[in-house]
Backbone as a chain_set.jsonl record, in Angstrom:
{"seq": "MVICDHKMQIRAVNGRFGGESHDSHVWNLSGERESLRTTYENGNRSERILGDSGYPLEPWLLTPYKNAPERSDELYFNQQFTKGRSLIERVFGVLKGRFLCLLSARELHYAPEKVVKILNVCYALHNIYILYKVEVPINITLDPEKFSTTNIHRLPNSGNFITIARNIRDDIKTNMINARNST", "coords": {"N": [[-10.504, 11.937, -3.967], [-12.759, 13.324, -1.745], [-13.612, 15.456, 0.898], [-16.206, 16.531, 2.947], [-18.045, 18.886, 5.016], [-20.62, 19.056, 7.59], [-22.289, 20.957, 6.563], [-22.256, 20.653, 3.908], [-20.135, 21.813, 2.666], [-17.171, 21.674, 0.838], [-14.235, 20.5, 2.166], [-11.762, 19.347, 1.761], [-9.8, 18.102, -0.923], [-8.434, 15.583, -2.922], [-6.901, 15.047, -5.739], [-4.815, 13.686, -6.874], [-4.578, 11.082, -7.725], [-5.738, 8.662, -10.076], [-9.086, 7.532, -10.98], [-9.019, 4.794, -10.749], [-7.521, 4.119, -8.592], [-7.423, 2.7, -5.368], [-9.557, 3.578, -2.632], [-8.444, 3.42, 0.004], [-5.729, 3.468, -0.552], [-5.325, 6.027, -1.666], [-6.12, 7.529, 0.564], [-4.203, 6.732, 2.518], [-1.91, 7.923, 1.56], [-2.436, 10.565, 1.692], [-2.346, 14.077, 2.52], [-4.344, 14.944, 4.163], [-4.928, 12.779, 5.829], [-2.537, 12.602, 7.267], [-2.585, 15.088, 8.544], [-4.895, 14.878, 10.186], [-4.091, 12.707, 11.741], [-1.825, 13.753, 13.059], [-3.041, 15.849, 14.469], [-4.647, 14.313, 16.169], [-2.675, 12.854, 17.587], [-1.517, 14.967, 18.902], [-3.278, 15.486, 20.885], [-5.896, 16.392, 20.337], [-8.847, 14.979, 20.338], [-11.32, 15.18, 19.26], [-11.94, 15.528, 16.592], [-13.298, 13.949, 13.841], [-13.854, 12.054, 10.895], [-16.177, 10.572, 8.592], [-16.033, 7.588, 6.814], [-16.473, 5.363, 4.01], [-16.646, 1.745, 3.678], [-14.379, 1.293, 2.218], [-12.245, 2.507, 3.318], [-9.657, 2.571, 5.874], [-10.278, 1.772, 9.305], [-9.746, 4.161, 11.72], [-8.779, 6.158, 14.591], [-9.481, 8.775, 13.949], [-10.91, 8.486, 11.678], [-13.831, 7.11, 11.054], [-15.454, 4.065, 10.247], [-17.923, 1.779, 8.876], [-19.163, -1.209, 10.604], [-17.837, -4.399, 9.783], [-19.539, -6.999, 8.125], [-21.977, -7.003, 9.717], [-24.209, -8.611, 11.893], [-27.648, -9.591, 11.215], [-30.305, -7.688, 12.653], [-28.813, -6.594, 14.756], [-26.937, -4.577, 17.136], [-24.732, -3.552, 15.852], [-25.536, -3.569, 13.19], [-27.605, -1.692, 13.314], [-26.084, 0.561, 14.002], [-24.549, 0.747, 11.623], [-26.599, 1.363, 9.793], [-27.467, 3.898, 10.671], [-25.057, 5.228, 10.479], [-24.636, 5.133, 7.723], [-26.664, 6.836, 6.875], [-25.674, 9.27, 7.864], [-23.252, 9.425, 6.473], [-24.173, 9.639, 3.928], [-24.301, 12.237, 3.242], [-22.035, 13.13, 1.825], [-22.494, 11.856, -0.56], [-24.718, 13.223, -1.362], [-23.55, 15.712, -1.774], [-21.996, 15.088, -4.036], [-24.086, 14.593, -5.814], [-25.294, 17.136, -5.927], [-23.172, 18.586, -7.03], [-23.054, 17.374, -9.583], [-25.528, 18.153, -10.503], [-25.272, 20.898, -10.666], [-23.026, 21.275, -12.267], [-22.91, 20.142, -15.201], [-20.956, 18.993, -16.736], [-19.772, 17.125, -15.162], [-21.28, 14.867, -15.152], [-21.472, 11.387, -15.8], [-22.158, 10.619, -18.397], [-21.244, 12.683, -19.897], [-18.515, 12.811, -19.818], [-15.243, 14.068, -19.269], [-13.09, 14.856, -21.663], [-10.151, 15.299, -21.526], [-6.688, 15.908, -20.749], [-5.465, 14.338, -17.768], [-4.415, 16.237, -15.916], [-5.684, 18.602, -16.632], [-8.33, 17.905, -16.195], [-8.364, 17.657, -13.407], [-7.994, 20.339, -12.73], [-10.388, 21.434, -13.717], [-12.233, 20.077, -12.088], [-11.442, 21.098, -9.572], [-12.149, 23.792, -9.86], [-14.915, 23.51, -10.094], [-15.447, 22.513, -7.501], [-14.644, 24.706, -5.939], [-16.448, 26.693, -6.826], [-18.793, 25.451, -6.013], [-18.504, 25.622, -3.196], [-18.663, 28.396, -2.931], [-21.309, 28.779, -3.766], [-22.591, 27.431, -1.656], [-21.801, 29.037, 0.513], [-23.091, 31.478, -0.122], [-25.645, 30.63, -0.14], [-26.957, 29.725, -2.502], [-29.526, 28.339, -4.301], [-30.001, 24.882, -5.045], [-30.189, 23.758, -8.375], [-31.695, 21.558, -9.115], [-33.914, 18.977, -7.916], [-32.625, 16.86, -5.681], [-32.608, 13.621, -4.61], [-31.836, 11.022, -2.324], [-31.314, 7.549, -2.103], [-30.86, 5.82, 0.684], [-30.299, 3.094, 0.769], [-28.836, 2.598, -1.472], [-26.257, 3.266, -0.892], [-24.539, 1.181, 0.302], [-22.842, -0.65, 2.917], [-20.673, -2.316, 2.086], [-18.156, -4.858, 2.199], [-14.835, -4.078, 1.684], [-11.456, -4.369, 0.543], [-8.951, -3.58, 2.937], [-6.204, -1.633, 4.031], [-3.605, -2.441, 6.361], [-3.596, -1.039, 9.7], [-1.426, 1.061, 11.657], [0.369, 0.595, 14.756], [-1.483, 0.793, 17.836], [-3.749, 1.994, 16.943], [-5.931, 0.883, 15.611], [-7.285, -0.544, 17.592], [-7.986, 1.536, 19.34], [-9.635, 2.98, 17.599], [-11.685, 1.117, 17.14], [-12.771, 1.005, 19.727], [-13.71, 3.651, 19.995], [-15.667, 3.688, 17.975], [-17.342, 1.657, 18.961], [-18.185, 2.869, 21.372], [-19.667, 5.03, 20.371], [-21.65, 3.61, 19.041], [-22.893, 2.345, 21.259], [-23.886, 4.614, 22.607], [-25.698, 5.493, 20.66], [-27.534, 3.364, 20.642], [-28.447, 3.466, 23.274], [-29.659, 5.999, 23.237], [-31.662, 5.532, 21.359], [-33.182, 3.592, 22.702], [-34.103, 5.031, 24.87], [-36.039, 6.709, 23.996]], "CA": [[-11.034, 11.881, -2.623], [-13.373, 14.578, -1.351], [-14.109, 15.502, 2.274], [-17.109, 17.661, 3.158], [-18.522, 19.041, 6.388], [-22.055, 18.856, 7.779], [-23.018, 21.979, 5.797], [-22.012, 20.286, 2.513], [-19.004, 22.56, 2.124], [-16.028, 20.806, 0.57], [-13.128, 20.901, 3.023], [-10.488, 18.825, 1.242], [-9.856, 17.368, -2.186], [-7.165, 14.996, -3.336], [-7.071, 14.577, -7.104], [-3.515, 13.247, -7.391], [-4.628, 9.715, -8.223], [-6.846, 8.395, -10.986], [-10.257, 6.852, -10.445], [-8.775, 3.374, -10.544], [-6.797, 3.938, -7.333], [-8.292, 2.296, -4.267], [-9.782, 4.627, -1.634], [-7.494, 3.33, 1.121], [-4.408, 3.861, -1.063], [-5.344, 7.489, -1.749], [-6.182, 8.024, 1.943], [-2.938, 6.493, 3.224], [-0.882, 8.821, 1.033], [-2.958, 11.934, 1.665], [-1.995, 15.052, 3.542], [-5.47, 15.033, 5.081], [-4.745, 11.735, 6.842], [-1.415, 13.009, 8.117], [-3.029, 16.217, 9.361], [-5.791, 14.365, 11.224], [-3.3, 11.872, 12.646], [-1.017, 14.662, 13.883], [-3.973, 16.511, 15.382], [-5.02, 13.311, 17.17], [-1.506, 12.566, 18.423], [-1.256, 16.164, 19.706], [-4.262, 15.557, 21.96], [-7.255, 16.747, 19.925], [-9.543, 13.718, 20.069], [-12.713, 15.488, 18.919], [-12.143, 15.609, 15.145], [-13.456, 12.661, 13.168], [-14.601, 12.06, 9.649], [-16.821, 9.307, 8.277], [-15.633, 7.027, 5.533], [-17.134, 4.098, 3.715], [-15.861, 0.562, 4.018], [-13.143, 1.269, 1.44], [-11.21, 3.191, 4.091], [-9.283, 1.862, 7.103], [-10.781, 2.303, 10.564], [-8.727, 4.856, 12.503], [-9.461, 6.994, 15.586], [-9.936, 10.019, 13.318], [-11.691, 8.095, 10.506], [-14.727, 6.024, 11.427], [-16.02, 3.288, 9.156], [-18.954, 0.863, 9.378], [-18.765, -2.549, 11.03], [-17.821, -5.423, 8.742], [-20.409, -8.166, 8.278], [-22.84, -6.847, 10.891], [-25.312, -9.588, 11.896], [-29.007, -9.056, 11.134], [-30.969, -7.279, 13.901], [-27.8, -6.389, 15.799], [-26.581, -3.185, 17.402], [-23.776, -3.153, 14.821], [-26.303, -3.278, 11.981], [-28.262, -0.41, 13.575], [-25.027, 1.576, 13.866], [-24.236, 0.886, 10.204], [-27.707, 2.032, 9.122], [-27.403, 5.308, 11.043], [-23.794, 5.699, 9.922], [-24.857, 5.313, 6.287], [-27.455, 8.066, 6.718], [-24.771, 10.399, 8.075], [-22.254, 9.467, 5.414], [-24.802, 9.926, 2.634], [-24.137, 13.663, 2.961], [-21.041, 13.304, 0.76], [-23.144, 11.432, -1.801], [-25.573, 14.363, -1.737], [-22.645, 16.718, -2.34], [-21.689, 14.677, -5.404], [-25.299, 14.813, -6.598], [-25.432, 18.581, -6.13], [-22.128, 18.968, -7.992], [-23.467, 16.927, -10.917], [-26.676, 18.962, -10.9], [-24.812, 22.261, -10.974], [-21.977, 21.256, -13.287], [-23.283, 18.999, -16.032], [-19.752, 18.364, -17.292], [-19.368, 16.062, -14.24], [-22.097, 13.675, -15.362], [-20.686, 10.34, -16.461], [-22.478, 10.583, -19.824], [-20.586, 13.804, -20.568], [-17.074, 12.593, -19.674], [-14.276, 15.121, -19.574], [-12.082, 14.298, -22.571], [-8.966, 16.139, -21.428], [-5.577, 15.311, -20.005], [-5.796, 14.271, -16.339], [-4.058, 17.476, -15.222], [-6.731, 19.586, -16.917], [-9.546, 17.43, -15.525], [-8.233, 18.025, -11.993], [-8.237, 21.78, -12.637], [-11.826, 21.635, -13.911], [-12.875, 19.608, -10.858], [-11.153, 22.049, -8.492], [-12.979, 24.98, -10.078], [-16.289, 23.126, -9.721], [-15.5, 22.429, -6.036], [-14.566, 26.075, -5.403], [-17.733, 27.337, -7.102], [-19.765, 24.806, -5.112], [-18.358, 26.229, -1.871], [-19.197, 29.763, -3.015], [-22.762, 28.623, -3.776], [-22.995, 27.083, -0.284], [-21.583, 30.231, 1.333], [-24.107, 32.489, -0.436], [-26.959, 29.965, -0.093], [-27.558, 29.625, -3.829], [-30.357, 27.146, -4.333], [-29.618, 23.814, -5.969], [-31.11, 23.886, -9.502], [-32.529, 20.369, -9.312], [-34.297, 18.29, -6.689], [-31.794, 15.673, -5.559], [-32.99, 12.738, -3.515], [-30.933, 9.895, -2.18], [-31.808, 6.3, -1.544], [-29.789, 5.363, 1.564], [-29.97, 1.699, 0.49], [-27.868, 2.589, -2.564], [-24.928, 3.454, -0.353], [-24.375, 0.087, 1.258], [-21.574, -0.707, 3.637], [-20.075, -3.577, 1.698], [-16.815, -5.123, 2.661], [-13.818, -3.827, 0.665], [-10.096, -4.557, 1.042], [-8.405, -2.503, 3.749], [-4.789, -1.709, 4.355], [-3.439, -2.548, 7.813], [-3.332, 0.17, 10.469], [-0.216, 0.968, 12.443], [0.264, 0.747, 16.204], [-2.735, 0.344, 18.431], [-4.814, 2.873, 16.483], [-7.116, 0.11, 15.242], [-7.998, -0.834, 18.841], [-8.577, 2.801, 19.777], [-10.722, 3.306, 16.677], [-12.798, 0.202, 17.435], [-13.391, 1.446, 20.978], [-14.465, 4.874, 19.705], [-16.858, 3.303, 17.215], [-18.217, 0.924, 19.889], [-18.791, 3.85, 22.287], [-20.692, 5.759, 19.616], [-22.741, 2.648, 18.837], [-23.581, 2.193, 22.543], [-24.65, 5.841, 22.836], [-26.814, 5.499, 19.718], [-28.498, 2.367, 21.101], [-29.047, 4.007, 24.5], [-30.549, 7.093, 22.83], [-32.829, 4.916, 20.68], [-33.981, 2.883, 23.693], [-34.677, 5.944, 25.858], [-37.127, 7.512, 23.397]], "C": [[-11.54, 13.275, -2.268], [-13.873, 14.441, 0.084], [-15.001, 16.728, 2.387], [-17.486, 17.744, 4.627], [-20.04, 18.868, 6.426], [-22.908, 19.886, 7.036], [-22.866, 21.762, 4.292], [-20.911, 21.112, 1.868], [-17.834, 21.597, 1.961], [-14.831, 21.347, 1.322], [-11.772, 20.42, 2.518], [-10.753, 18.028, -0.023], [-8.476, 16.812, -2.456], [-7.386, 14.381, -4.708], [-5.784, 14.061, -7.725], [-3.565, 11.875, -8.043], [-5.842, 9.539, -9.11], [-7.962, 7.627, -10.303], [-10.055, 5.369, -10.185], [-8.016, 3.088, -9.255], [-7.789, 3.637, -6.224], [-8.378, 3.416, -3.23], [-8.731, 4.602, -0.529], [-6.085, 3.722, 0.69], [-4.306, 5.386, -1.111], [-5.3, 8.073, -0.339], [-4.832, 7.892, 2.638], [-1.82, 7.412, 2.759], [-1.288, 10.296, 1.095], [-2.425, 12.8, 2.798], [-3.099, 15.197, 4.574], [-5.343, 13.995, 6.195], [-3.635, 12.13, 7.803], [-1.821, 14.134, 9.055], [-3.935, 15.741, 10.501], [-5.038, 13.501, 12.235], [-2.469, 12.748, 13.592], [-1.884, 15.367, 14.91], [-4.358, 15.566, 16.514], [-3.859, 13.059, 18.14], [-1.124, 13.758, 19.305], [-2.345, 16.408, 20.746], [-5.66, 15.953, 21.577], [-7.961, 15.471, 19.494], [-10.977, 13.944, 19.607], [-12.974, 15.524, 17.414], [-12.191, 14.21, 14.543], [-14.174, 12.881, 11.856], [-15.167, 10.665, 9.44], [-16.368, 8.85, 6.909], [-16.383, 5.742, 5.265], [-16.183, 2.944, 3.981], [-14.598, 0.41, 3.181], [-11.977, 1.915, 2.162], [-10.865, 2.391, 5.34], [-9.894, 2.548, 8.326], [-9.617, 2.887, 11.353], [-9.442, 5.739, 13.514], [-10.03, 8.287, 15.003], [-10.762, 9.755, 12.058], [-12.548, 6.881, 10.875], [-15.316, 5.379, 10.189], [-17.076, 2.346, 9.73], [-18.357, -0.466, 9.843], [-18.784, -3.481, 9.827], [-18.834, -6.51, 9.1], [-21.283, -8.1, 9.529], [-23.997, -7.845, 10.818], [-26.674, -8.892, 11.81], [-29.532, -8.758, 12.531], [-29.989, -7.103, 15.057], [-27.58, -4.902, 16.013], [-25.611, -2.673, 16.347], [-24.501, -2.802, 13.523], [-27.038, -1.942, 12.134], [-27.262, 0.731, 13.431], [-24.744, 1.819, 12.391], [-25.336, 1.624, 9.448], [-27.68, 3.53, 9.419], [-26.153, 5.964, 10.457], [-23.972, 6.022, 8.433], [-25.681, 6.565, 6.018], [-26.562, 9.297, 6.88], [-23.773, 10.546, 6.945], [-22.863, 9.792, 4.056], [-24.703, 11.411, 2.278], [-23.121, 13.89, 1.834], [-21.635, 12.875, -0.582], [-24.08, 12.536, -2.295], [-24.727, 15.477, -2.346], [-22.315, 16.356, -3.785], [-22.901, 14.88, -6.321], [-25.514, 16.285, -6.915], [-24.405, 19.062, -7.153], [-22.536, 18.588, -9.412], [-24.671, 17.705, -11.422], [-26.279, 20.363, -11.318], [-23.856, 22.288, -12.164], [-22.159, 20.003, -14.145], [-22.083, 18.305, -16.65], [-19.285, 17.205, -16.407], [-20.205, 14.795, -14.384], [-21.308, 12.652, -16.155], [-20.954, 10.279, -17.96], [-21.735, 11.67, -20.6], [-19.063, 13.702, -20.538], [-16.196, 13.759, -20.109], [-13.136, 14.514, -20.393], [-10.86, 15.213, -22.639], [-7.865, 15.358, -20.727], [-5.931, 15.321, -18.517], [-5.498, 15.56, -15.574], [-5.136, 18.549, -15.418], [-8.042, 19.186, -16.238], [-9.513, 17.81, -14.052], [-8.495, 19.516, -11.81], [-9.724, 22.092, -12.783], [-12.582, 21.228, -12.649], [-12.662, 20.599, -9.723], [-11.966, 23.333, -8.632], [-14.431, 24.674, -9.7], [-16.439, 23.073, -8.203], [-15.478, 23.824, -5.416], [-15.884, 26.815, -5.629], [-18.839, 26.753, -6.22], [-19.703, 25.445, -3.727], [-18.872, 27.676, -1.847], [-20.726, 29.716, -3.015], [-23.285, 28.298, -2.382], [-22.903, 28.323, 0.604], [-22.69, 31.268, 1.131], [-25.513, 31.894, -0.57], [-27.684, 29.986, -1.437], [-28.289, 28.287, -3.899], [-29.85, 26.14, -5.367], [-30.635, 23.807, -7.108], [-32.016, 22.68, -9.73], [-32.861, 19.767, -7.958], [-33.53, 16.973, -6.629], [-32.269, 14.873, -4.365], [-32.052, 11.558, -3.507], [-31.677, 8.701, -1.628], [-30.699, 5.756, -0.664], [-29.375, 3.914, 1.307], [-28.902, 1.591, -0.592], [-26.439, 2.632, -2.042], [-24.664, 2.415, 0.72], [-22.992, 0.129, 1.881], [-20.912, -2.044, 3.356], [-18.629, -3.654, 2.138], [-15.816, -4.944, 1.515], [-12.454, -3.985, 1.316], [-9.604, -3.339, 1.808], [-6.912, -2.715, 3.938], [-4.638, -1.779, 5.867], [-3.15, -1.194, 8.446], [-2.072, -0.031, 11.29], [-0.521, 1.118, 13.913], [-1.04, 0.21, 16.745], [-3.897, 1.225, 18.01], [-6.076, 2.091, 16.141], [-7.932, -0.223, 16.484], [-8.691, 0.414, 19.361], [-9.785, 3.136, 18.911], [-11.923, 2.396, 16.91], [-13.519, 0.612, 18.709], [-14.224, 2.705, 20.778], [-15.764, 4.522, 18.998], [-17.845, 2.557, 18.111], [-18.909, 1.866, 20.863], [-19.905, 4.632, 21.596], [-21.903, 4.861, 19.394], [-23.554, 2.507, 20.119], [-24.437, 3.42, 22.848], [-25.853, 5.939, 21.903], [-27.913, 4.554, 20.179], [-29.206, 2.882, 22.35], [-30.028, 5.134, 24.17], [-31.808, 6.544, 22.17], [-33.75, 4.28, 21.706], [-34.633, 3.808, 24.709], [-35.803, 6.802, 25.294], [-38.4, 6.717, 23.285]], "O": [[-10.846, 14.273, -2.464], [-14.483, 13.433, 0.443], [-14.619, 17.826, 1.983], [-17.278, 16.8, 5.389], [-20.663, 18.569, 5.408], [-24.118, 19.703, 6.897], [-23.299, 22.594, 3.495], [-20.772, 21.108, 0.645], [-17.549, 20.799, 2.854], [-14.447, 22.504, 1.148], [-10.746, 21.028, 2.82], [-11.785, 17.373, -0.169], [-7.47, 17.489, -2.244], [-7.99, 13.314, -4.826], [-5.66, 14.001, -8.948], [-2.684, 11.536, -8.833], [-6.863, 10.197, -8.912], [-7.801, 7.133, -9.187], [-10.846, 4.753, -9.471], [-7.882, 1.928, -8.865], [-8.859, 4.242, -6.148], [-7.397, 4.116, -2.978], [-8.187, 5.645, -0.164], [-5.323, 4.257, 1.495], [-3.32, 5.963, -0.652], [-4.536, 9.0, -0.072], [-4.367, 8.837, 3.276], [-0.872, 7.65, 3.506], [-0.566, 11.166, 0.606], [-2.101, 12.314, 3.881], [-2.833, 15.534, 5.728], [-5.613, 14.288, 7.36], [-3.785, 12.003, 9.019], [-1.447, 14.135, 10.227], [-3.76, 16.153, 11.647], [-5.31, 13.555, 13.435], [-2.428, 12.495, 14.797], [-1.514, 15.472, 16.079], [-4.391, 15.964, 17.678], [-4.044, 13.051, 19.357], [-0.48, 13.582, 20.339], [-2.332, 17.439, 21.419], [-6.559, 15.865, 22.413], [-7.703, 14.945, 18.412], [-11.768, 13.002, 19.565], [-14.133, 15.547, 17.001], [-11.273, 13.405, 14.704], [-15.0, 13.785, 11.726], [-14.697, 9.696, 10.037], [-16.325, 9.634, 5.961], [-16.875, 5.101, 6.193], [-15.061, 3.139, 4.449], [-13.82, -0.516, 3.412], [-10.845, 1.879, 1.679], [-11.689, 1.612, 5.82], [-10.008, 3.774, 8.362], [-8.629, 2.204, 11.622], [-10.617, 6.048, 13.317], [-10.991, 8.829, 15.548], [-11.259, 10.694, 11.437], [-12.042, 5.765, 10.991], [-15.637, 6.054, 9.21], [-17.121, 2.136, 10.942], [-17.216, -0.802, 9.526], [-19.645, -3.364, 8.956], [-18.956, -6.888, 10.265], [-21.318, -9.05, 10.312], [-24.688, -7.921, 9.802], [-26.837, -7.76, 12.266], [-29.241, -9.485, 13.48], [-30.305, -7.426, 16.202], [-27.976, -4.074, 15.193], [-25.654, -1.499, 15.981], [-24.127, -1.851, 12.836], [-27.089, -1.151, 11.192], [-27.562, 1.75, 12.809], [-24.703, 2.967, 11.949], [-25.045, 2.424, 8.559], [-27.853, 4.344, 8.511], [-26.191, 7.107, 10.0], [-23.511, 7.058, 7.954], [-25.431, 7.277, 5.046], [-26.681, 10.256, 6.118], [-23.48, 11.658, 6.507], [-22.147, 10.179, 3.132], [-24.988, 11.799, 1.145], [-23.33, 14.753, 0.981], [-21.319, 13.458, -1.619], [-24.216, 12.752, -3.499], [-25.136, 16.112, -3.319], [-22.35, 17.218, -4.663], [-22.75, 15.293, -7.471], [-25.873, 16.639, -8.038], [-24.729, 19.852, -8.04], [-22.383, 19.385, -10.338], [-24.826, 17.9, -12.628], [-26.882, 20.946, -12.219], [-23.88, 23.22, -12.968], [-21.618, 18.941, -13.837], [-22.18, 17.145, -17.048], [-18.485, 16.382, -16.851], [-19.873, 13.763, -13.8], [-20.565, 13.002, -17.072], [-20.059, 9.919, -18.724], [-21.61, 11.586, -21.822], [-18.396, 14.487, -21.213], [-16.389, 14.348, -21.172], [-12.321, 13.752, -19.872], [-10.576, 15.819, -23.672], [-8.098, 14.278, -20.184], [-6.629, 16.225, -18.057], [-6.253, 15.933, -14.677], [-5.456, 19.301, -14.497], [-8.779, 20.048, -15.759], [-10.527, 18.24, -13.504], [-9.144, 19.916, -10.844], [-10.259, 22.923, -12.05], [-13.469, 21.95, -12.193], [-13.6, 20.908, -8.987], [-12.418, 23.896, -7.635], [-15.094, 25.491, -9.061], [-17.447, 23.536, -7.667], [-16.217, 24.092, -4.469], [-16.382, 27.487, -4.725], [-19.711, 27.479, -5.743], [-20.739, 25.774, -3.149], [-19.448, 28.118, -0.853], [-21.37, 30.521, -2.342], [-24.314, 28.833, -1.969], [-23.828, 28.619, 1.36], [-23.17, 31.865, 2.095], [-26.441, 32.551, -1.043], [-28.888, 30.237, -1.494], [-27.723, 27.239, -3.589], [-29.338, 26.514, -6.423], [-31.837, 23.845, -6.844], [-33.001, 22.776, -10.463], [-32.169, 20.019, -6.971], [-33.764, 16.076, -7.439], [-32.326, 15.38, -3.245], [-31.538, 11.144, -4.546], [-32.563, 8.838, -0.784], [-29.692, 5.274, -1.181], [-28.238, 3.536, 1.588], [-28.15, 0.617, -0.634], [-25.523, 2.103, -2.67], [-24.576, 2.738, 1.905], [-22.101, 0.847, 1.428], [-20.625, -2.812, 4.274], [-17.978, -2.644, 2.407], [-15.945, -5.599, 0.481], [-12.312, -3.757, 2.517], [-9.813, -2.203, 1.383], [-6.431, -3.847, 3.997], [-5.468, -1.226, 6.589], [-2.547, -0.317, 7.827], [-1.692, -1.164, 11.585], [-1.543, 1.694, 14.288], [-1.63, -0.713, 16.183], [-4.942, 1.205, 18.661], [-7.182, 2.585, 16.36], [-9.161, -0.188, 16.432], [-9.849, 0.36, 19.776], [-10.833, 3.528, 19.424], [-13.063, 2.86, 16.88], [-14.748, 0.572, 18.766], [-15.32, 2.818, 21.327], [-16.834, 5.0, 19.375], [-19.05, 2.794, 18.035], [-20.091, 1.69, 21.156], [-20.964, 4.864, 22.18], [-23.044, 5.298, 19.541], [-24.783, 2.546, 20.072], [-25.577, 3.29, 23.295], [-26.913, 6.416, 22.308], [-29.093, 4.897, 20.118], [-30.424, 2.753, 22.473], [-31.107, 5.211, 24.759], [-32.905, 7.05, 22.409], [-34.97, 4.406, 21.602], [-35.612, 3.424, 25.349], [-36.45, 7.542, 26.035], [-39.41, 7.233, 22.807]]}, "num_chains": 1, "name": "protein.A"}
């Protein structure tokens, strides 16, 4: 699991689980989730991250609407959401462009512990490149359609956080629709 900011800097990495672990499982056991939850419960309601449909909807983790009807406000939200979330996909593309060992055709044939160390070094170097504005060596383009918001199994949320998260997402959707209609 990798979390980046709007500047493409990697802010958190969780490499404790293999690639076969479900996103929501990794998230539910992560220190990042606990930190965001604690921050939220302590009154900071301004920090949110975007996740794909493999993650649970929480007040601090927004996800797309499930099964959004055609030509609906929810579908519009999902389309805009996907554009915003594609930033992490761009980060992965940049990482693969800079560090060819990360390309799937090159597979890292090492013990998992060593692979995590290699990945962490790549992430740290990536952040240094971002900090010093080192140009990306290849032209990376993304097709937003590739990153669909398909429906994936979710783990249940605790308490009334799911209701709060739905309200937050609905408010953002309403503001997006109002902004679109006023231009």
